[in-house]
PDB file of N, CA, C and O in Angstrom, chain B, residues numbered from 101:
ATOM      1  N   MET B 101      -1.741  -6.848 -10.044  1.00  0.00           N
ATOM      2  CA  MET B 101      -2.770  -6.123  -9.325  1.00  0.00           C
ATOM      3  C   MET B 101      -2.163  -4.821  -8.799  1.00  0.00           C
ATOM      4  O   MET B 101      -1.056  -4.824  -8.261  1.00  0.00           O
ATOM      5  N   ALA B 102      -2.865  -3.743  -8.949  1.00  0.00           N
ATOM      6  CA  ALA B 102      -2.397  -2.431  -8.506  1.00  0.00           C
ATOM      7  C   ALA B 102      -2.481  -2.307  -6.978  1.00  0.00           C
ATOM      8  O   ALA B 102      -3.274  -2.990  -6.330  1.00  0.00           O
ATOM      9  N   LEU B 103      -1.661  -1.438  -6.429  1.00  0.00           N
ATOM     10  CA  LEU B 103      -1.703  -1.191  -4.979  1.00  0.00           C
ATOM     11  C   LEU B 103      -3.090  -0.762  -4.526  1.00  0.00           C
ATOM     12  O   LEU B 103      -3.576  -1.205  -3.485  1.00  0.00           O
ATOM     13  N   THR B 104      -3.722   0.098  -5.310  1.00  0.00           N
ATOM     14  CA  THR B 104      -5.057   0.563  -4.907  1.00  0.00           C
ATOM     15  C   THR B 104      -6.055  -0.585  -4.905  1.00  0.00           C
ATOM     16  O   THR B 104      -6.964  -0.604  -4.075  1.00  0.00           O
ATOM     17  N   ASP B 105      -5.907  -1.538  -5.814  1.00  0.00           N
ATOM     18  CA  ASP B 105      -6.791  -2.707  -5.799  1.00  0.00           C
ATOM     19  C   ASP B 105      -6.599  -3.501  -4.513  1.00  0.00           C
ATOM     20  O   ASP B 105      -7.567  -3.952  -3.901  1.00  0.00           O
ATOM     21  N   LEU B 106      -5.344  -3.668  -4.109  1.00  0.00           N
ATOM     22  CA  LEU B 106      -5.055  -4.377  -2.855  1.00  0.00           C
ATOM     23  C   LEU B 106      -5.614  -3.628  -1.653  1.00  0.00           C
ATOM     24  O   LEU B 106      -6.191  -4.231  -0.748  1.00  0.00           O
ATOM     25  N   LEU B 107      -5.437  -2.302  -1.649  1.00  0.00           N
ATOM     26  CA  LEU B 107      -5.955  -1.502  -0.533  1.00  0.00           C
ATOM     27  C   LEU B 107      -7.468  -1.634  -0.429  1.00  0.00           C
ATOM     28  O   LEU B 107      -8.013  -1.820   0.659  1.00  0.00           O
ATOM     29  N   GLU B 108      -8.143  -1.535  -1.576  1.00  0.00           N
ATOM     30  CA  GLU B 108      -9.593  -1.631  -1.563  1.00  0.00           C
ATOM     31  C   GLU B 108     -10.066  -3.037  -1.210  1.00  0.00           C
ATOM     32  O   GLU B 108     -11.058  -3.199  -0.500  1.00  0.00           O
ATOM     33  N   GLN B 109      -9.360  -4.054  -1.703  1.00  0.00           N
ATOM     34  CA  GLN B 109      -9.731  -5.437  -1.417  1.00  0.00           C
ATOM     35  C   GLN B 109      -9.612  -5.756   0.070  1.00  0.00           C
ATOM     36  O   GLN B 109     -10.419  -6.512   0.611  1.00  0.00           O
ATOM     37  N   HIS B 110      -8.618  -5.188   0.726  1.00  0.00           N
ATOM     38  CA  HIS B 110      -8.354  -5.510   2.138  1.00  0.00           C
ATOM     39  C   HIS B 110      -8.683  -4.350   3.081  1.00  0.00           C
ATOM     40  O   HIS B 110      -8.205  -4.321   4.215  1.00  0.00           O
ATOM     41  N   SER B 111      -9.481  -3.414   2.629  1.00  0.00           N
ATOM     42  CA  SER B 111      -9.751  -2.210   3.417  1.00  0.00           C
ATOM     43  C   SER B 111     -10.389  -2.511   4.772  1.00  0.00           C
ATOM     44  O   SER B 111     -10.063  -1.851   5.759  1.00  0.00           O
ATOM     45  N   THR B 112     -11.272  -3.471   4.841  1.00  0.00           N
ATOM     46  CA  THR B 112     -11.937  -3.792   6.109  1.00  0.00           C
ATOM     47  C   THR B 112     -10.926  -4.299   7.127  1.00  0.00           C
ATOM     48  O   THR B 112     -10.920  -3.853   8.274  1.00  0.00           O
ATOM     49  N   ALA B 113     -10.075  -5.225   6.715  1.00  0.00           N
ATOM     50  CA  ALA B 113      -9.065  -5.772   7.631  1.00  0.00           C
ATOM     51  C   ALA B 113      -8.067  -4.700   8.050  1.00  0.00           C
ATOM     52  O   ALA B 113      -7.652  -4.651   9.208  1.00  0.00           O
ATOM     53  N   ILE B 114      -7.685  -3.846   7.115  1.00  0.00           N
ATOM     54  CA  ILE B 114      -6.735  -2.773   7.425  1.00  0.00           C
ATOM     55  C   ILE B 114      -7.371  -1.785   8.399  1.00  0.00           C
ATOM     56  O   ILE B 114      -6.732  -1.362   9.363  1.00  0.00           O
ATOM     57  N   ALA B 115      -8.622  -1.417   8.151  1.00  0.00           N
ATOM     58  CA  ALA B 115      -9.304  -0.427   8.987  1.00  0.00           C
ATOM     59  C   ALA B 115      -9.484  -0.902  10.426  1.00  0.00           C
ATOM     60  O   ALA B 115      -9.611  -0.082  11.335  1.00  0.00           O
ATOM     61  N   GLU B 116      -9.497  -2.207  10.640  1.00  0.00           N
ATOM     62  CA  GLU B 116      -9.602  -2.732  12.003  1.00  0.00           C
ATOM     63  C   GLU B 116      -8.364  -2.397  12.833  1.00  0.00           C
ATOM     64  O   GLU B 116      -8.434  -2.344  14.060  1.00  0.00           O
ATOM     65  N   ARG B 117      -7.235  -2.173  12.165  1.00  0.00           N
ATOM     66  CA  ARG B 117      -5.966  -1.952  12.870  1.00  0.00           C
ATOM     67  C   ARG B 117      -5.347  -0.583  12.617  1.00  0.00           C
ATOM     68  O   ARG B 117      -4.406  -0.193  13.307  1.00  0.00           O
ATOM     69  N   LEU B 118      -5.869   0.155  11.628  1.00  0.00           N
ATOM     70  CA  LEU B 118      -5.262   1.430  11.247  1.00  0.00           C
ATOM     71  C   LEU B 118      -6.312   2.530  11.204  1.00  0.00           C
ATOM     72  O   LEU B 118      -7.260   2.462  10.422  1.00  0.00           O
ATOM     73  N   PHE B 119      -6.142   3.540  12.046  1.00  0.00           N
ATOM     74  CA  PHE B 119      -7.025   4.700  12.029  1.00  0.00           C
ATOM     75  C   PHE B 119      -6.391   5.751  11.129  1.00  0.00           C
ATOM     76  O   PHE B 119      -5.295   6.232  11.417  1.00  0.00           O
ATOM     77  N   VAL B 120      -7.059   6.107  10.055  1.00  0.00           N
ATOM     78  CA  VAL B 120      -6.499   7.043   9.083  1.00  0.00           C
ATOM     79  C   VAL B 120      -6.609   8.482   9.556  1.00  0.00           C
ATOM     80  O   VAL B 120      -5.684   9.265   9.340  1.00  0.00           O
ATOM     81  N   GLY B 121      -7.689   8.849  10.180  1.00  0.00           N
ATOM     82  CA  GLY B 121      -7.820  10.197  10.725  1.00  0.00           C
ATOM     83  C   GLY B 121      -8.266  11.235   9.714  1.00  0.00           C
ATOM     84  O   GLY B 121      -9.061  10.948   8.819  1.00  0.00           O
ATOM     85  N   PHE B 122      -7.742  12.451   9.866  1.00  0.00           N
ATOM     86  CA  PHE B 122      -8.202  13.587   9.062  1.00  0.00           C
ATOM     87  C   PHE B 122      -7.895  13.460   7.575  1.00  0.00           C
ATOM     88  O   PHE B 122      -8.616  14.022   6.751  1.00  0.00           O
ATOM     89  N   ALA B 123      -6.858  12.747   7.221  1.00  0.00           N
ATOM     90  CA  ALA B 123      -6.482  12.631   5.811  1.00  0.00           C
ATOM     91  C   ALA B 123      -7.580  11.952   4.998  1.00  0.00           C
ATOM     92  O   ALA B 123      -7.834  12.344   3.859  1.00  0.00           O
ATOM     93  N   GLY B 124      -8.220  10.962   5.552  1.00  0.00           N
ATOM     94  CA  GLY B 124      -9.323  10.278   4.885  1.00  0.00           C
ATOM     95  C   GLY B 124      -8.855   9.163   3.968  1.00  0.00           C
ATOM     96  O   GLY B 124      -7.991   9.352   3.112  1.00  0.00           O
ATOM     97  N   TRP B 125      -9.447   8.001   4.171  1.00  0.00           N
ATOM     98  CA  TRP B 125      -9.105   6.811   3.395  1.00  0.00           C
ATOM     99  C   TRP B 125      -9.238   7.068   1.894  1.00  0.00           C
ATOM    100  O   TRP B 125      -8.300   6.826   1.134  1.00  0.00           O
ATOM    101  N   ASP B 126     -10.405   7.561   1.471  1.00  0.00           N
ATOM    102  CA  ASP B 126     -10.664   7.752   0.036  1.00  0.00           C
ATOM    103  C   ASP B 126      -9.666   8.714  -0.601  1.00  0.00           C
ATOM    104  O   ASP B 126      -9.211   8.485  -1.722  1.00  0.00           O
ATOM    105  N   ASP B 127      -9.326   9.782   0.104  1.00  0.00           N
ATOM    106  CA  ASP B 127      -8.363  10.744  -0.416  1.00  0.00           C
ATOM    107  C   ASP B 127      -6.987  10.104  -0.585  1.00  0.00           C
ATOM    108  O   ASP B 127      -6.330  10.302  -1.607  1.00  0.00           O
ATOM    109  N   LEU B 128      -6.559   9.352   0.396  1.00  0.00           N
ATOM    110  CA  LEU B 128      -5.247   8.713   0.312  1.00  0.00           C
ATOM    111  C   LEU B 128      -5.198   7.657  -0.785  1.00  0.00           C
ATOM    112  O   LEU B 128      -4.207   7.565  -1.509  1.00  0.00           O
ATOM    113  N   VAL B 129      -6.245   6.868  -0.915  1.00  0.00           N
ATOM    114  CA  VAL B 129      -6.295   5.875  -1.988  1.00  0.00           C
ATOM    115  C   VAL B 129      -6.287   6.593  -3.346  1.00  0.00           C
ATOM    116  O   VAL B 129      -5.633   6.129  -4.280  1.00  0.00           O
ATOM    117  N   ALA B 130      -6.991   7.696  -3.463  1.00  0.00           N
ATOM    118  CA  ALA B 130      -6.998   8.459  -4.718  1.00  0.00           C
ATOM    119  C   ALA B 130      -5.598   8.988  -5.044  1.00  0.00           C
ATOM    120  O   ALA B 130      -5.202   9.014  -6.209  1.00  0.00           O
ATOM    121  N   ARG B 131      -4.860   9.404  -4.034  1.00  0.00           N
ATOM    122  CA  ARG B 131      -3.503   9.898  -4.264  1.00  0.00           C
ATOM    123  C   ARG B 131      -2.570   8.763  -4.689  1.00  0.00           C
ATOM    124  O   ARG B 131      -1.692   8.964  -5.529  1.00  0.00           O
ATOM    125  N   VAL B 132      -2.754   7.576  -4.116  1.00  0.00           N
ATOM    126  CA  VAL B 132      -1.968   6.417  -4.548  1.00  0.00           C
ATOM    127  C   VAL B 132      -2.332   6.081  -5.998  1.00  0.00           C
ATOM    128  O   VAL B 132      -1.449   5.812  -6.813  1.00  0.00           O
ATOM    129  N   ARG B 133      -3.626   6.097  -6.320  1.00  0.00           N
ATOM    130  CA  ARG B 133      -4.069   5.805  -7.686  1.00  0.00           C
ATOM    131  C   ARG B 133      -3.476   6.808  -8.678  1.00  0.00           C
ATOM    132  O   ARG B 133      -3.073   6.426  -9.777  1.00  0.00           O
ATOM    133  N   ALA B 134      -3.422   8.073  -8.303  1.00  0.00           N
ATOM    134  CA  ALA B 134      -2.837   9.091  -9.185  1.00  0.00           C
ATOM    135  C   ALA B 134      -1.376   8.771  -9.492  1.00  0.00           C
ATOM    136  O   ALA B 134      -0.914   8.960 -10.617  1.00  0.00           O
ATOM    137  N   GLU B 135      -0.659   8.288  -8.492  1.00  0.00           N
ATOM    138  CA  GLU B 135       0.737   7.887  -8.723  1.00  0.00           C
ATOM    139  C   GLU B 135       0.801   6.689  -9.665  1.00  0.00           C
ATOM    140  O   GLU B 135       1.642   6.642 -10.563  1.00  0.00           O
ATOM    141  N   GLU B 136      -0.090   5.725  -9.458  1.00  0.00           N
ATOM    142  CA  GLU B 136      -0.100   4.537 -10.313  1.00  0.00           C
ATOM    143  C   GLU B 136      -0.380   4.893 -11.770  1.00  0.00           C
ATOM    144  O   GLU B 136       0.155   4.263 -12.682  1.00  0.00           O
ATOM    145  N   LEU B 137      -1.210   5.892 -11.980  1.00  0.00           N
ATOM    146  CA  LEU B 137      -1.616   6.268 -13.331  1.00  0.00           C
ATOM    147  C   LEU B 137      -0.710   7.311 -13.981  1.00  0.00           C
ATOM    148  O   LEU B 137      -0.946   7.709 -15.122  1.00  0.00           O
ATOM    149  N   SER B 138       0.315   7.752 -13.273  1.00  0.00           N
ATOM    150  CA  SER B 138       1.200   8.769 -13.825  1.00  0.00           C
ATOM    151  C   SER B 138       1.930   8.236 -15.052  1.00  0.00           C
ATOM    152  O   SER B 138       2.152   7.032 -15.179  1.00  0.00           O
ATOM    153  N   LYS B 139       2.297   9.132 -15.945  1.00  0.00           N
ATOM    154  CA  LYS B 139       2.978   8.755 -17.188  1.00  0.00           C
ATOM    155  C   LYS B 139       4.357   8.161 -16.912  1.00  0.00           C
ATOM    156  O   LYS B 139       4.822   7.281 -17.636  1.00  0.00           O
ATOM    157  N   THR B 140       4.997   8.648 -15.867  1.00  0.00           N
ATOM    158  CA  THR B 140       6.294   8.121 -15.490  1.00  0.00           C
ATOM    159  C   THR B 140       6.087   7.063 -14.404  1.00  0.00           C
ATOM    160  O   THR B 140       4.964   6.858 -13.943  1.00  0.00           O
ATOM    161  N   ARG B 141       7.123   6.419 -14.013  1.00  0.00           N
ATOM    162  CA  ARG B 141       7.035   5.409 -12.954  1.00  0.00           C
ATOM    163  C   ARG B 141       6.565   6.068 -11.655  1.00  0.00           C
ATOM    164  O   ARG B 141       7.065   7.132 -11.290  1.00  0.00           O
ATOM    165  N   PRO B 142       5.618   5.455 -10.960  1.00  0.00           N
ATOM    166  CA  PRO B 142       5.154   6.039  -9.694  1.00  0.00           C
ATOM    167  C   PRO B 142       6.315   6.236  -8.714  1.00  0.00           C
ATOM    168  O   PRO B 142       7.177   5.367  -8.579  1.00  0.00           O
ATOM    169  N   CYS B 143       6.329   7.380  -8.035  1.00  0.00           N
ATOM    170  CA  CYS B 143       7.425   7.614  -7.076  1.00  0.00           C
ATOM    171  C   CYS B 143       6.941   7.586  -5.633  1.00  0.00           C
ATOM    172  O   CYS B 143       7.752   7.406  -4.725  1.00  0.00           O
ATOM    173  N   TYR B 144       5.657   7.758  -5.398  1.00  0.00           N
ATOM    174  CA  TYR B 144       5.112   7.778  -4.039  1.00  0.00           C
ATOM    175  C   TYR B 144       5.952   8.701  -3.154  1.00  0.00           C
ATOM    176  O   TYR B 144       6.279   8.357  -2.018  1.00  0.00           O
ATOM    177  N   CYS B 145       6.294   9.868  -3.683  1.00  0.00           N
ATOM    178  CA  CYS B 145       7.179  10.803  -2.993  1.00  0.00           C
ATOM    179  C   CYS B 145       6.483  11.572  -1.873  1.00  0.00           C
ATOM    180  O   CYS B 145       7.144  12.147  -1.008  1.00  0.00           O
ATOM    181  N   ASP B 146       5.178  11.582  -1.888  1.00  0.00           N
ATOM    182  CA  ASP B 146       4.415  12.285  -0.865  1.00  0.00           C
ATOM    183  C   ASP B 146       4.571  11.538   0.460  1.00  0.00           C
ATOM    184  O   ASP B 146       4.222  10.362   0.567  1.00  0.00           O
ATOM    185  N   GLU B 147       5.093  12.226   1.453  1.00  0.00           N
ATOM    186  CA  GLU B 147       5.357  11.618   2.765  1.00  0.00           C
ATOM    187  C   GLU B 147       4.097  11.019   3.394  1.00  0.00           C
ATOM    188  O   GLU B 147       4.148   9.951   4.004  1.00  0.00           O
ATOM    189  N   GLN B 148       2.981  11.705   3.241  1.00  0.00           N
ATOM    190  CA  GLN B 148       1.739  11.218   3.829  1.00  0.00           C
ATOM    191  C   GLN B 148       1.273   9.934   3.131  1.00  0.00           C
ATOM    192  O   GLN B 148       0.782   9.014   3.785  1.00  0.00           O
ATOM    193  N   VAL B 149       1.426   9.877   1.816  1.00  0.00           N
ATOM    194  CA  VAL B 149       1.043   8.682   1.064  1.00  0.00           C
ATOM    195  C   VAL B 149       1.944   7.516   1.436  1.00  0.00           C
ATOM    196  O   VAL B 149       1.462   6.404   1.653  1.00  0.00           O
ATOM    197  N   TRP B 150       3.257   7.761   1.513  1.00  0.00           N
ATOM    198  CA  TRP B 150       4.192   6.683   1.858  1.00  0.00           C
ATOM    199  C   TRP B 150       3.896   6.148   3.266  1.00  0.00           C
ATOM    200  O   TRP B 150       3.897   4.937   3.487  1.00  0.00           O
ATOM    201  N   THR B 151       3.645   7.051   4.204  1.00  0.00           N
ATOM    202  CA  THR B 151       3.321   6.638   5.569  1.00  0.00           C
ATOM    203  C   THR B 151       2.033   5.818   5.579  1.00  0.00           C
ATOM    204  O   THR B 151       1.936   4.815   6.286  1.00  0.00           O
ATOM    205  N   PHE B 152       1.052   6.245   4.799  1.00  0.00           N
ATOM    206  CA  PHE B 152      -0.209   5.513   4.673  1.00  0.00           C
ATOM    207  C   PHE B 152       0.043   4.097   4.147  1.00  0.00           C
ATOM    208  O   PHE B 152      -0.500   3.134   4.688  1.00  0.00           O
ATOM    209  N   LEU B 153       0.859   3.963   3.101  1.00  0.00           N
ATOM    210  CA  LEU B 153       1.145   2.649   2.533  1.00  0.00           C
ATOM    211  C   LEU B 153       1.854   1.744   3.544  1.00  0.00           C
ATOM    212  O   LEU B 153       1.514   0.568   3.674  1.00  0.00           O
ATOM    213  N   VAL B 154       2.823   2.287   4.246  1.00  0.00           N
ATOM    214  CA  VAL B 154       3.541   1.495   5.249  1.00  0.00           C
ATOM    215  C   VAL B 154       2.577   1.080   6.364  1.00  0.00           C
ATOM    216  O   VAL B 154       2.597  -0.066   6.811  1.00  0.00           O
ATOM    217  N   GLY B 155       1.743   2.007   6.806  1.00  0.00           N
ATOM    218  CA  GLY B 155       0.752   1.693   7.836  1.00  0.00           C
ATOM    219  C   GLY B 155      -0.222   0.617   7.388  1.00  0.00           C
ATOM    220  O   GLY B 155      -0.571  -0.268   8.169  1.00  0.00           O
ATOM    221  N   CYS B 156      -0.664   0.685   6.137  1.00  0.00           N
ATOM    222  CA  CYS B 156      -1.574  -0.334   5.605  1.00  0.00           C
ATOM    223  C   CYS B 156      -0.882  -1.692   5.540  1.00  0.00           C
ATOM    224  O   CYS B 156      -1.473  -2.715   5.884  1.00  0.00           O
ATOM    225  N   GLY B 157       0.355  -1.693   5.103  1.00  0.00           N
ATOM    226  CA  GLY B 157       1.101  -2.951   5.051  1.00  0.00           C
ATOM    227  C   GLY B 157       1.218  -3.583   6.417  1.00  0.00           C
ATOM    228  O   GLY B 157       1.016  -4.787   6.575  1.00  0.00           O
ATOM    229  N   TYR B 158       1.545  -2.767   7.411  1.00  0.00           N
ATOM    230  CA  TYR B 158       1.676  -3.289   8.771  1.00  0.00           C
ATOM    231  C   TYR B 158       0.328  -3.749   9.317  1.00  0.00           C
ATOM    232  O   TYR B 158       0.238  -4.801   9.949  1.00  0.00           O
ATOM    233  N   ALA B 159      -0.705  -2.972   9.075  1.00  0.00           N
ATOM    234  CA  ALA B 159      -2.040  -3.341   9.564  1.00  0.00           C
ATOM    235  C   ALA B 159      -2.516  -4.644   8.926  1.00  0.00           C
ATOM    236  O   ALA B 159      -3.220  -5.430   9.560  1.00  0.00           O
ATOM    237  N   ALA B 160      -2.131  -4.869   7.676  1.00  0.00           N
ATOM    238  CA  ALA B 160      -2.589  -6.060   6.967  1.00  0.00           C
ATOM    239  C   ALA B 160      -1.827  -7.318   7.375  1.00  0.00           C
ATOM    240  O   ALA B 160      -2.422  -8.384   7.534  1.00  0.00           O
ATOM    241  N   ALA B 161      -0.507  -7.193   7.545  1.00  0.00           N
ATOM    242  CA  ALA B 161       0.273  -8.417   7.781  1.00  0.00           C
ATOM    243  C   ALA B 161       1.594  -8.154   8.491  1.00  0.00           C
ATOM    244  O   ALA B 161       2.603  -8.783   8.171  1.00  0.00           O
ATOM    245  N   SER B 162       1.602  -7.241   9.444  1.00  0.00           N
ATOM    246  CA  SER B 162       2.798  -6.933  10.244  1.00  0.00           C
ATOM    247  C   SER B 162       4.010  -6.672   9.352  1.00  0.00           C
ATOM    248  O   SER B 162       3.891  -6.025   8.311  1.00  0.00           O
ATOM    249  N   GLU B 163       5.167  -7.174   9.757  1.00  0.00           N
ATOM    250  CA  GLU B 163       6.398  -6.897   9.024  1.00  0.00           C
ATOM    251  C   GLU B 163       6.361  -7.447   7.600  1.00  0.00           C
ATOM    252  O   GLU B 163       6.915  -6.836   6.687  1.00  0.00           O
ATOM    253  N   LEU B 164       5.716  -8.590   7.405  1.00  0.00           N
ATOM    254  CA  LEU B 164       5.615  -9.154   6.057  1.00  0.00           C
ATOM    255  C   LEU B 164       4.817  -8.248   5.129  1.00  0.00           C
ATOM    256  O   LEU B 164       5.140  -8.115   3.949  1.00  0.00           O
ATOM    257  N   GLY B 165       3.779  -7.629   5.667  1.00  0.00           N
ATOM    258  CA  GLY B 165       2.975  -6.707   4.870  1.00  0.00           C
ATOM    259  C   GLY B 165       3.750  -5.477   4.464  1.00  0.00           C
ATOM    260  O   GLY B 165       3.630  -5.007   3.333  1.00  0.00           O
ATOM    261  N   VAL B 166       4.551  -4.946   5.386  1.00  0.00           N
ATOM    262  CA  VAL B 166       5.373  -3.773   5.071  1.00  0.00           C
ATOM    263  C   VAL B 166       6.375  -4.128   3.983  1.00  0.00           C
ATOM    264  O   VAL B 166       6.576  -3.360   3.043  1.00  0.00           O
ATOM    265  N   LYS B 167       6.996  -5.279   4.108  1.00  0.00           N
ATOM    266  CA  LYS B 167       7.979  -5.698   3.108  1.00  0.00           C
ATOM    267  C   LYS B 167       7.324  -5.896   1.741  1.00  0.00           C
ATOM    268  O   LYS B 167       7.869  -5.464   0.725  1.00  0.00           O
ATOM    269  N   ALA B 168       6.164  -6.541   1.711  1.00  0.00           N
ATOM    270  CA  ALA B 168       5.470  -6.784   0.443  1.00  0.00           C
ATOM    271  C   ALA B 168       5.054  -5.478  -0.220  1.00  0.00           C
ATOM    272  O   ALA B 168       5.268  -5.300  -1.419  1.00  0.00           O
ATOM    273  N   LEU B 169       4.460  -4.561   0.545  1.00  0.00           N
ATOM    274  CA  LEU B 169       4.036  -3.284  -0.033  1.00  0.00           C
ATOM    275  C   LEU B 169       5.227  -2.427  -0.442  1.00  0.00           C
ATOM    276  O   LEU B 169       5.178  -1.757  -1.474  1.00  0.00           O
ATOM    277  N   THR B 170       6.278  -2.438   0.341  1.00  0.00           N
ATOM    278  CA  THR B 170       7.471  -1.668  -0.003  1.00  0.00           C
ATOM    279  C   THR B 170       8.076  -2.181  -1.296  1.00  0.00           C
ATOM    280  O   THR B 170       8.419  -1.394  -2.178  1.00  0.00           O
ATOM    281  N   ASN B 171       8.207  -3.488  -1.415  1.00  0.00           N
ATOM    282  CA  ASN B 171       8.742  -4.057  -2.650  1.00  0.00           C
ATOM    283  C   ASN B 171       7.865  -3.714  -3.844  1.00  0.00           C
ATOM    284  O   ASN B 171       8.371  -3.373  -4.913  1.00  0.00           O
ATOM    285  N   ARG B 172       6.563  -3.804  -3.667  1.00  0.00           N
ATOM    286  CA  ARG B 172       5.627  -3.504  -4.753  1.00  0.00           C
ATOM    287  C   ARG B 172       5.716  -2.035  -5.160  1.00  0.00           C
ATOM    288  O   ARG B 172       5.779  -1.721  -6.348  1.00  0.00           O
ATOM    289  N   ALA B 173       5.721  -1.146  -4.187  1.00  0.00           N
ATOM    290  CA  ALA B 173       5.777   0.290  -4.477  1.00  0.00           C
ATOM    291  C   ALA B 173       7.106   0.690  -5.099  1.00  0.00           C
ATOM    292  O   ALA B 173       7.161   1.611  -5.915  1.00  0.00           O
ATOM    293  N   ALA B 174       8.176   0.003  -4.719  1.00  0.00           N
ATOM    294  CA  ALA B 174       9.501   0.312  -5.255  1.00  0.00           C
ATOM    295  C   ALA B 174       9.748  -0.353  -6.604  1.00  0.00           C
ATOM    296  O   ALA B 174      10.782  -0.119  -7.229  1.00  0.00           O
ATOM    297  N   GLY B 175       8.814  -1.177  -7.056  1.00  0.00           N
ATOM    298  CA  GLY B 175       8.965  -1.839  -8.338  1.00  0.00           C
ATOM    299  C   GLY B 175      10.017  -2.928  -8.344  1.00  0.00           C
ATOM    300  O   GLY B 175      10.575  -3.262  -9.389  1.00  0.00           O
ATOM    301  N   ARG B 176      10.285  -3.476  -7.175  1.00  0.00           N
ATOM    302  CA  ARG B 176      11.278  -4.547  -7.092  1.00  0.00           C
ATOM    303  C   ARG B 176      10.708  -5.832  -7.681  1.00  0.00           C
ATOM    304  O   ARG B 176       9.509  -6.093  -7.585  1.00  0.00           O
ATOM    305  N   PRO B 177      11.580  -6.627  -8.288  1.00  0.00           N
ATOM    306  CA  PRO B 177      11.098  -7.885  -8.866  1.00  0.00           C
ATOM    307  C   PRO B 177      10.643  -8.846  -7.776  1.00  0.00           C
ATOM    308  O   PRO B 177      11.090  -8.784  -6.631  1.00  0.00           O
ATOM    309  N   ARG B 178       9.763  -9.711  -8.162  1.00  0.00           N
ATOM    310  CA  ARG B 178       9.251 -10.717  -7.223  1.00  0.00           C
ATOM    311  C   ARG B 178      10.359 -11.702  -6.877  1.00  0.00           C
ATOM    312  O   ARG B 178      10.993 -12.272  -7.765  1.00  0.00           O
ATOM    313  N   LEU B 179      10.582 -11.895  -5.608  1.00  0.00           N
ATOM    314  CA  LEU B 179      11.574 -12.848  -5.141  1.00  0.00           C
ATOM    315  C   LEU B 179      10.849 -14.037  -4.536  1.00  0.00           C
ATOM    316  O   LEU B 179       9.824 -13.875  -3.873  1.00  0.00           O
ATOM    317  N   ALA B 180      11.373 -15.217  -4.761  1.00  0.00           N
ATOM    318  CA  ALA B 180      10.701 -16.430  -4.298  1.00  0.00           C
ATOM    319  C   ALA B 180      10.456 -16.432  -2.802  1.00  0.00           C
ATOM    320  O   ALA B 180       9.419 -16.914  -2.347  1.00  0.00           O
ATOM    321  N   ASP B 181      11.404 -15.894  -2.019  1.00  0.00           N
ATOM    322  CA  ASP B 181      11.259 -15.934  -0.569  1.00  0.00           C
ATOM    323  C   ASP B 181      10.648 -14.668   0.022  1.00  0.00           C
ATOM    324  O   ASP B 181      10.439 -14.594   1.233  1.00  0.00           O
ATOM    325  N   ALA B 182      10.362 -13.687  -0.799  1.00  0.00           N
ATOM    326  CA  ALA B 182       9.793 -12.423  -0.303  1.00  0.00           C
ATOM    327  C   ALA B 182       8.275 -12.528  -0.261  1.00  0.00           C
ATOM    328  O   ALA B 182       7.680 -13.158  -1.135  1.00  0.00           O
ATOM    329  N   PRO B 183       7.638 -11.924   0.734  1.00  0.00           N
ATOM    330  CA  PRO B 183       6.177 -11.923   0.766  1.00  0.00           C
ATOM    331  C   PRO B 183       5.650 -11.134  -0.434  1.00  0.00           C
ATOM    332  O   PRO B 183       6.259 -10.152  -0.859  1.00  0.00           O
ATOM    333  N   GLN B 184       4.556 -11.556  -0.952  1.00  0.00           N
ATOM    334  CA  GLN B 184       3.958 -10.926  -2.129  1.00  0.00           C
ATOM    335  C   GLN B 184       2.686 -10.197  -1.721  1.00  0.00           C
ATOM    336  O   GLN B 184       2.096 -10.510  -0.687  1.00  0.00           O
ATOM    337  N   PRO B 185       2.256  -9.221  -2.531  1.00  0.00           N
ATOM    338  CA  PRO B 185       1.052  -8.465  -2.173  1.00  0.00           C
ATOM    339  C   PRO B 185      -0.159  -9.349  -1.903  1.00  0.00           C
ATOM    340  O   PRO B 185      -0.971  -9.020  -1.039  1.00  0.00           O
ATOM    341  N   GLN B 186      -0.300 -10.455  -2.616  1.00  0.00           N
ATOM    342  CA  GLN B 186      -1.449 -11.326  -2.366  1.00  0.00           C
ATOM    343  C   GLN B 186      -1.349 -12.011  -1.017  1.00  0.00           C
ATOM    344  O   GLN B 186      -2.329 -12.591  -0.551  1.00  0.00           O
ATOM    345  N   ASP B 187      -0.166 -11.958  -0.366  1.00  0.00           N
ATOM    346  CA  ASP B 187       0.008 -12.544   0.961  1.00  0.00           C
ATOM    347  C   ASP B 187      -0.547 -11.649   2.059  1.00  0.00           C
ATOM    348  O   ASP B 187      -0.652 -12.075   3.209  1.00  0.00           O
ATOM    349  N   LEU B 188      -0.901 -10.420   1.721  1.00  0.00           N
ATOM    350  CA  LEU B 188      -1.424  -9.502   2.722  1.00  0.00           C
ATOM    351  C   LEU B 188      -2.741 -10.033   3.263  1.00  0.00           C
ATOM    352  O   LEU B 188      -3.558 -10.571   2.515  1.00  0.00           O
ATOM    353  N   VAL B 189      -2.941  -9.881   4.549  1.00  0.00           N
ATOM    354  CA  VAL B 189      -4.113 -10.329   5.304  1.00  0.00           C
ATOM    355  C   VAL B 189      -4.048 -11.769   5.633  1.00  0.00           C
ATOM    356  O   VAL B 189      -4.961 -12.299   6.267  1.00  0.00           O
TER     357      VAL B 189
END
């Protein structure tokens, strides 16, 4: 499942704890999607996008959410003891 799918699936729960502000939810999700669809491996190099992803992870599941989203965005392999994106919320 793509990061943007997770963001959209859990957007209501995330929005209860995370105020996005002027950047706009849809714009940030579109920027994450653009990274996912890039020809090369997504880098999520945009500081605002990375901050958004970390904030969403925390809003969804505190420290476990940050770890799961960070691992997913970094392309790290799934570890048995690591939280997984489906664990968010």
